[in-house]
N, C-alpha and C positions, 0 to 999 in steps of 0.2 A: 773666768767670768766672776765678775765681782757680785756681791750678794743684792746690790740694788737691781741689777738686770735680772738675776735669778728671781728675785720676788715678783719683778714685773711680768716675766714669763710664767710664773706659777699663777699670778692672779689672772693674767689673760686665759690661761687654759682652764681655770675654774669657771670663769665667766662662759667660754665657749662651750664647755660641756654641760652646764647649766641651761644653756639656751637664751640666756640673758646677758645682755651686755655684749653680745658678739660684736669682735671688731668688724667682721665682714657680714653682710646680709645678701642674699640672692634677690637680684632684681631681672627679671625677664631672662633668665639664664645667666645671667653675668654676677659677678660678685664685686661689691663697692664698700668702702667703709660705712658705718652705721651713720656718722656724721654727714657723711655726703649725700646719703640716701634720704636723711633728714632735709637737709637743704634743698634736694631737688623735688621733694614731695613724694617720695615714694614710700614713706612710712607715715602712719596716720597722724594727724594733728589731733589736739583736744577736740575739736568740733567734728572731725571725722569719726572719732572712736566714740559713737553714741550708742552702738550694738553691744549689749551686754557680753554675747560670744567673743567678740573683737577684744574688748576691754580685758576679759579674763586671761588673755595671752599677752597683755603689756606688762612689762616689767617695772617695778616701782624706783622711784628716783626722789632725791632731795626736791623739796618744795610740793610734791604730790600730796593730796588730802585724802586719807582713808578713814572709812567708819568701820570701827572694831566692835563686834559683839561679842560680850564674854557673858554666856549663860549663867554661870554660878555666882558672878558678882556684877550686877547692872552699874556700879559706881565705875567700872572700868568700860562701860559701854558709852561712847560717843566718838567723835571726829578727832583725828589727830594729824598734824602736818609733819612730814618726814623732815628731819633737820637736815643740815648740810653735811653731817657725819653719816646721814643714812639711817638714822634711829627714830624711832617713836618713843615717847616717854609717857609711860603707864603709871606715873607716879609712885605709889608705894610698892608696885609690881616691879619696877625698874625699867631700864632701858633696853631696848630690843632693835637689833640692826635687820632692816627689812629691804633695803636698796638691793636691786638687782633679782629680786624675787616676784613672781606672780601673785595675785591674789590669794590663791590655794595655798601656794608655798608659804606666804606670810602668815596666814592663818595657821598653818601647821607648825611653823616656828614658835610662834606666840602661846599656842596651846601646849606645846612641849616645855617652853619655860615656866608657864605657870603651873603645869603639873610637877615640875622638877623643883620648884620653889615654893609654891603656896597651896594648890589645892591637889587632892587626891585624883580628881577627874573633871573635865570640863570641855565645852563645845565653844569654838570661837568661830568667827566669821568675819572675813575683811572684805570690803568692798571699795573700790576707788570712787571717791566724789569729785575730785579735781584733778585730772591728768595735765599737769603743766609741762609744756615743752621749754627747753632752754631757749633764752633771748637770743635772736639773731641781729647782727649789726647789719644795717642795709644802708645804701647811698654810697657816695664817694668823698673823700677827703675835701676839705675847704682848700681853695687855690692858695698855693704858696706853702702847702704843708708837706 
């Protein structure tokens, strides 16, 4: 098995065990690919995810906007857009990958990063402000194409 396939299998296994980015989701007792469940409307859209309890279960992805609160340094407290690389840029505190994490998991990762690099101890909170679904093409090709 080549290293590319091994890498993909490893990444898939990690995402599957964390519960985020699972390749399959259960819908009415059946399993289907996540993108198919999104297309069919089984997974919540940003409009449907207004309940904080439901939003806390959502995994972060590029283009989502999160509000990060860092108690020990208010200059780090504000909204961040997750980059296409899955990171948020905390300026002088560095870049941190948060894609595939829930709000709570992202807060823990950011807190650990800050405590390992800058501060002895801090409290971090992450809250999704904009949950963006990937764009989906609709319609049919123009005649003759």
